[in-house]
N, C-alpha and C positions, 0 to 999 in steps of 0.2 A: 573510534568508539571503544570505550572500555568494556570489558566483559563480553568479548567476542565469542560467538558460538563455535564449538569445535565441529569436526566432520560428523561425529556420531549424533550430536545434538541437532545438526542441520538435517541429517537423514531422518531422525525421529520426527521432526516437524514436517518434513516432506511427506512422510508416511501418514502422519495425522491428517494433513490436508487432503491427500488423495482418499484415504479410507473414509474420512468424514463425508466428502462429497459423494462417493460411491454408495455409502450406506444410506445417506439422506435421500438421494435420487431414487434408490430402489425400495426403501422402506419408510421414508419420512421421519427417520429417527437420527438424531446426532449421537454418535457413539461416545462412550466414556473410555478413557485409557488409563491403564495402571502402570506402575513402575516408572513414573515420570522423574527424570533427572531434576535435582534441585534448581539448576540454572533455568530450566524451562518453567519453573513456578514463579519466577520474578514477574512483577507487574510491568508490562511493556506493550507499546503499540506495535501493530504489524499490518501489512497489506498482503493479500493473496491475489496473484494475477493468474488467470487461466488463459492458455492459448490453444488454438486448434489449427493445425497445419500452419503454424507460425503467425497466425492472426489473433488479435485480441478477442477473447470470448467472454471475459468478465474480469472485473478488478474492483475489489472493495476492501476497505481497511479501516482501522481505528488508529488515529494518530496519537491521541492523548491516552496514556495508561489509565485503565479503569481498575476496578476491584478484581478483575480476572487475571489469572495466570497467563503467561505468554502462550502456553500450549492451547489454552481454551480460546484465546483470541484468534489464534491460527485456525482452530477448528471452526469457530463461528464465522470468521471472515471467508474461509474457503467455501462454506455452504452458501453464505450471502453472495459471493462472487458468482456462484453457479446458478442461483435462483432469484436473486434480488437486484442485480445490476440492470436498471431500467433501459439501458442502451441495447439490451439483448433479450431474446426469449430465454426462458429457463432452459438449462442444459437437460437434454433427454438421455435416457439410459443408453441408447445406441451410440451416443457420442463419447461415453466415458473412456473408452480405450484410447481415443485420439487426443485426449487432453494432456497438456503439459502444465506443470505447476511451478510458479516462481513465488518465493516468499521474501518479503522485505521486512526485516526486524528493525524497528525505528528507535533512534535516540529520542529523548524528550525534546520538544521544540524550544527554541530560545529566540527572543525578539531581537531584531537587528534594526538599526536606524538608517543604514545606507545600503541601498540595493546593489551598489558596486562591490560590496563585500561578499556577495554571493559567489561561491565557487561552483561553476557548472560541472556536473558529473559527481560532485562530492555532496552538495547540499540539495535536499528536497526543500521546496518553498511552499509556505502557506501565505496566502494573501487574504486580508479581511478588511471589510469596510461595512459598518453597520451589521445588518443581518446577512450580507453576502460574503461568501468566502469560496476559495478554491485552493486546490493543492496539486502539485506535481511531485512525483517521486524523483530522486536524484537521477535515475537511469533514463528518464524522459529526455534529458539533454543529450545523452549519448545516442539514444535511438533515433532522435529527429535530426541531429546535427545543427540545431538552431544556435544562433548567437545568444548571448545573455539577454539582449534587448528583445529578440524574437521570443525567447523562452518566457520572459516576464510579460510581454504583450499578449501572448497566447494564454498564459495563466489568467491574466486580468479579464480578457474578453471571452475566451472559451469556457473557462471553469467558473469564474465568479460573476460573469455578466456585467463587468465594469468596462469603462473606457480602456482602450488598449495601452494608453500611456499613464494610467492612474498611478502606477508605482513611482513615477518620476515627480509628479507635481500635485498630488492630492495629500494634504496634511492629515486627512482622516484615515488614510490607508495604513494598515499595519502589516509588516512583513515579519515572518518567523522562518527560521531555518532548522533543519534536522538532518541527521545522517542516517544511512541505512546499511545494514549488512544484507546483501542480496544473494540468494542462492536458489537453485532449482534442481529438478531431477536430472 
């Protein structure tokens, strides 16, 4: 990925994620931040993953760059991961100290025509068919140890609600890949 974030920029985004969640949970307000590095003002997609004691506690992101700067996307996705991930109850104030934050800054997705070109651990994958879609970040492959077929089958069935082998034999299925720079506290 071109335009990789340096350590200082990563630390700033981690600070923005944590401060935003803590502020929002305590006061209901998303904070504003000043002195933002020009690199963090670029329009880019990002995911924020929250973990508590090593277990997933929330994960929400925006894949396609919007009109918002990267730092704003991280702020908004951090808050969304804390209070809008419908797999979990909203984060409570007493949990804040236990949360660990991971940020994935995404490249723009590009369409691929052959699922065999997906590189596990490098590519995140988006699958689409009609109104159904699903996404796995690149690190899901490393975390689960799945083979490429397992990874894609789980993406189809778990995330998109499609048949597990749709990526192989359904001409209406679209696949897109992206890369991510992943860092955390």
